[in-house]
C-alpha positions as protocol buffer text, in pm:
chain_id: "A"
residue {
  index: 1
  type: MET
  ca { x: -1350 y: -176 z: 902 }
}
residue {
  index: 2
  type: ARG
  ca { x: -1576 y: -387 z: 704 }
}
residue {
  index: 3
  type: LEU
  ca { x: -1882 y: -536 z: 875 }
}
residue {
  index: 4
  type: SER
  ca { x: -1781 y: -874 z: 778 }
}
residue {
  index: 5
  type: HIS
  ca { x: -1453 y: -834 z: 938 }
}
residue {
  index: 6
  type: PHE
  ca { x: -1620 y: -711 z: 1249 }
}
residue {
  index: 7
  type: ARG
  ca { x: -1843 y: -1011 z: 1279 }
}
residue {
  index: 8
  type: GLU
  ca { x: -1514 y: -1232 z: 1249 }
}
residue {
  index: 9
  type: LEU
  ca { x: -1353 y: -1053 z: 1532 }
}
residue {
  index: 10
  type: MET
  ca { x: -1670 y: -1082 z: 1752 }
}
residue {
  index: 11
  type: GLU
  ca { x: -1704 y: -1462 z: 1683 }
}
residue {
  index: 12
  type: GLY
  ca { x: -1333 y: -1528 z: 1707 }
}
residue {
  index: 13
  type: GLU
  ca { x: -1301 y: -1346 z: 2055 }
}
residue {
  index: 14
  type: PHE
  ca { x: -1622 y: -1462 z: 2209 }
}
residue {
  index: 15
  type: GLY
  ca { x: -1768 y: -1763 z: 2009 }
}
residue {
  index: 16
  type: VAL
  ca { x: -2063 y: -1780 z: 1776 }
}
residue {
  index: 17
  type: VAL
  ca { x: -2324 y: -1790 z: 2033 }
}
residue {
  index: 18
  type: ARG
  ca { x: -2169 y: -1538 z: 2283 }
}
residue {
  index: 19
  type: ALA
  ca { x: -2102 y: -1289 z: 2010 }
}
residue {
  index: 20
  type: GLY
  ca { x: -2444 y: -1298 z: 1882 }
}
residue {
  index: 21
  type: SER
  ca { x: -2604 y: -1242 z: 2242 }
}
residue {
  index: 22
  type: LEU
  ca { x: -2352 y: -987 z: 2332 }
}
residue {
  index: 23
  type: ALA
  ca { x: -2435 y: -791 z: 2009 }
}
residue {
  index: 24
  type: LYS
  ca { x: -2819 y: -817 z: 2067 }
}
residue {
  index: 25
  type: ASP
  ca { x: -2828 y: -781 z: 2445 }
}
residue {
  index: 26
  type: HIS
  ca { x: -2562 y: -578 z: 2596 }
}
residue {
  index: 27
  type: VAL
  ca { x: -2610 y: -211 z: 2615 }
}
residue {
  index: 28
  type: PHE
  ca { x: -2302 y: 23 z: 2598 }
}
residue {
  index: 29
  type: ALA
  ca { x: -2302 y: 353 z: 2738 }
}
residue {
  index: 30
  type: GLU
  ca { x: -2018 y: 445 z: 2511 }
}
residue {
  index: 31
  type: LEU
  ca { x: -2245 y: 376 z: 2219 }
}
residue {
  index: 32
  type: ASP
  ca { x: -2501 y: 620 z: 2359 }
}
residue {
  index: 33
  type: GLY
  ca { x: -2720 y: 365 z: 2525 }
}
residue {
  index: 34
  type: ARG
  ca { x: -2713 y: 134 z: 2210 }
}
residue {
  index: 35
  type: THR
  ca { x: -2648 y: -255 z: 2165 }
}
residue {
  index: 36
  type: VAL
  ca { x: -2366 y: -347 z: 1909 }
}
residue {
  index: 37
  type: GLU
  ca { x: -2649 y: -411 z: 1649 }
}
residue {
  index: 38
  type: GLN
  ca { x: -2825 y: -86 z: 1730 }
}
residue {
  index: 39
  type: ALA
  ca { x: -2499 y: 113 z: 1679 }
}
residue {
  index: 40
  type: ILE
  ca { x: -2401 y: -44 z: 1351 }
}
residue {
  index: 41
  type: GLU
  ca { x: -2778 y: 16 z: 1226 }
}
residue {
  index: 42
  type: ALA
  ca { x: -2726 y: 368 z: 1341 }
}
residue {
  index: 43
  type: GLY
  ca { x: -2427 y: 410 z: 1112 }
}
residue {
  index: 44
  type: ILE
  ca { x: -2173 y: 393 z: 1395 }
}
residue {
  index: 45
  type: ASP
  ca { x: -1833 y: 265 z: 1239 }
}
residue {
  index: 46
  type: PRO
  ca { x: -1767 y: -100 z: 1324 }
}
residue {
  index: 47
  type: LYS
  ca { x: -1416 y: -4 z: 1405 }
}
residue {
  index: 48
  type: ARG
  ca { x: -1552 y: 226 z: 1686 }
}
residue {
  index: 49
  type: VAL
  ca { x: -1792 y: -39 z: 1807 }
}
residue {
  index: 50
  type: TRP
  ca { x: -1515 y: -293 z: 1831 }
}
residue {
  index: 51
  type: ARG
  ca { x: -1300 y: -64 z: 2037 }
}
residue {
  index: 52
  type: VAL
  ca { x: -1567 y: -3 z: 2279 }
}
residue {
  index: 53
  type: VAL
  ca { x: -1646 y: -380 z: 2305 }
}
residue {
  index: 54
  type: CYS
  ca { x: -1248 y: -457 z: 2340 }
}
residue {
  index: 55
  type: GLU
  ca { x: -1242 y: -200 z: 2618 }
}
residue {
  index: 56
  type: ALA
  ca { x: -1558 y: -325 z: 2816 }
}
residue {
  index: 57
  type: TYR
  ca { x: -1464 y: -669 z: 2786 }
}
residue {
  index: 58
  type: ASP
  ca { x: -1076 y: -626 z: 2848 }
}
residue {
  index: 59
  type: VAL
  ca { x: -985 y: -785 z: 2530 }
}
residue {
  index: 60
  type: PRO
  ca { x: -599 y: -813 z: 2528 }
}
residue {
  index: 61
  type: VAL
  ca { x: -437 y: -530 z: 2299 }
}
residue {
  index: 62
  type: ASP
  ca { x: -276 y: -788 z: 2057 }
}
residue {
  index: 63
  type: ARG
  ca { x: -637 y: -913 z: 1962 }
}
residue {
  index: 64
  type: ARG
  ca { x: -794 y: -572 z: 1914 }
}
């Protein structure tokens, strides 16, 4: 998954403001205690990050 597509999915699901806040502030145990931004900077595949976010926030399967 391209990073630009990942960002589109985040903004589409959570809105621009909340997506940005979530990406910077929420720490995910499944990402080894990283935020979304830290995980992406560490080289974790955005597709994996998206799956973790979807699980944590109960995003419906048809929007994952």
